[in-house]
N, C-alpha and C positions, 0 to 999 in steps of 0.2 A: 380436490386440489386445496392444499393448505397455504394460505397466504402468510408470509413472514410478517410479523408485526414489529415494526421498527420501534426501538425506544425513541423517546422524544429527541429528535436531532434538531437543535437550533444551530444552524450553520454559523460558525463564527466568521466574522469578516476581518480582513487584514487591517491593521492600523494605517492611518494616513501619515501620521507623524509618530515616530518612535525611534529608540536606539536600534542598532543593527540586529541584535539578538531577538528583540521583541518583534521586529519586522519579519525576520525569517520565520520565527515561530508562528506568527500570525498568518502568513501565507501558507505555511505547511498545514496548520490546523484547518484553514479554509478548504484546502484541497482534500484533506482527510474526510472532512464532513461531507464534501460534495460526493465522493465515491459512495459513502454510506447512504446518502439521500437518493442516489441513482438506483439503489437496490430496494428502497422502501416501497411497500405495498405490492410486491410481486410474489407469486407462488414459487415454490421450490423448482417446479418445472420451468418457469420463466427465467429464474436465475441461472438455470443450466442451459438455456437456449443459446445455441451457437449463433454467431454474428452472421456471416455470409460465407459460403463456400469460396475458396477452400479453407478459410480460417476456421479454427475450432475455438476461437476466443469467446468466452462467456463472462457474464457479470460475476458469477460465483468463482470462476478461475481468477479474475482480476482481484477479488477480495482476498483469496488465498495467497496470491502472488504478493500483494502489498503487505499482508501480515508477515510474510517471510522476509520481504525486503526491509521492513521496519526492524525486525529482529536482527537481520544480518548487518545492516549499516550502523545502526545506533548501538546495539548491545554487544554484538560479537566483534565488529571491527573497531568502532570508536571507543567503547568502554572496555574492550578486551575480555569480555565474558566468554566462558566456554559453555556453549549450549548445543544441544543436539539439533540435527536437521529436522525441520518440521515435516518433510515429505521424503519419499524414497527416490532420491536423485540418482542412485545407482541403476535403478530400473528404468527411469525416464528423466533426462535432464530438465524437462519442463513439467514434472509431476504436479507442481503447484497449480499450473494452468490446465493440465490435461486430465488428471485423475479425479474427475468430479462425479462420476456416475453414482457413487454411493455416498458422496460427501453430504453432510448435513448443513444446509445454509445457515440455520440459526447458530450452530456451533462455529462455522467459519466466520460469521459476523461478530460473534462474541470473542473469538480468537483475535480478530483484527483489533477490536476495541482494547483487549488486554495487552496486545503487543504495542499499541500506540501509547498506552499508559506506562508500560514498562520501559519503552524507548525513552520517553520524556524523563522518567526518573533516572535512567542510567546515565544520561548526559547533563542533567540539571546543574551539576557542580563543575562541569568541564568548561573551560573557556573555548571560545570559537577558534582560538589559535592552537588548541590541542591537536597534536598530530600523531599518526600511527603509520607503520609501514604497510604497504599494499603491493601485491604482485602486479607488475605491469601487464597490460592486456596482451602484449606481444610475448609474454612469458620470459622476457629477458631481465631478470632481477626485480628489484623492488623500488618504489618511490614513496615519498611521504605524502599523505593526504591529511587535510585538516578537517576538523569538525565543521568548520564553515563550508567546506566543499560538500560534506555530507548533507547539510541542510539544503544547499542549492541543488544538489543532485536529487534529493527526495522531492523537492518542489517540482523539478522537471519531470521526474518519474510519475508523480501523481498527475501532473498536468497532461502528460501524454496519454496516460491510461484513462483519465477522466474524459478525454476526447473520444477514446474507444467506447467508454461506458455510455456516453451520450448517444452515440450512433446505435449501440446495441439496444439501449432502452427505447429509442425511437422506433426501431424495427419491431420490438416486442409489443408496445402498446401506443405508440405515437407520442409519448411524452417527450418533450424537448425542453431546452433551456437549462438554467442553473438549478 
C-alpha cells in the first residue's frame, strides 16, 4: 500500500474583516484546503474506499468531482473558455465520482490543485457583477448568473462535500475534525 504524500497544506483561514471579494475568496480557499487535508496521509486504496452502502461516494471521487466543478463554473461558465470534459460523461453522467478503479490519486489531487489555480486566474480580473447566460434547471430557456453567485455556490458545494469527506475519513481511520 502506497500512501499519498500530501504537499504541505497550510489551510488558509477566512478573513474576519475584508471586502466582499476577499471574504468570498477566503472562505472558498479554506474549503478547498479542507478537502485536500481530508485526503492527506491515506493510501490509494483508502482514497478509493466507499462510504456506506448503497452510496459509492469516495474521497477520490470527491476530489475528481471538485476539480471538474472548479473547471466548469469558473473557467467554462464564468470566463467563457472552451475546454474539453475531464471525464466521459456520455458513458456515465457521474463518471467523475464513479470511474475511480484505475484512477491515480496523486494525479487526481494534482489535477485539483491545477484546476484551482487555473480557476482563480480565469476570474481574477472579472468583477463579481460579471454575468453569463446559464440554462435553467427546468430546461426552459436561460437566465443570467453572476460571478458572485458562482463563488457562493462553490463555497456551498465544497461545504457539502467536505461534510461527506469528514464522514468518509472517519469511517476509514477514525480521523475527525477540521
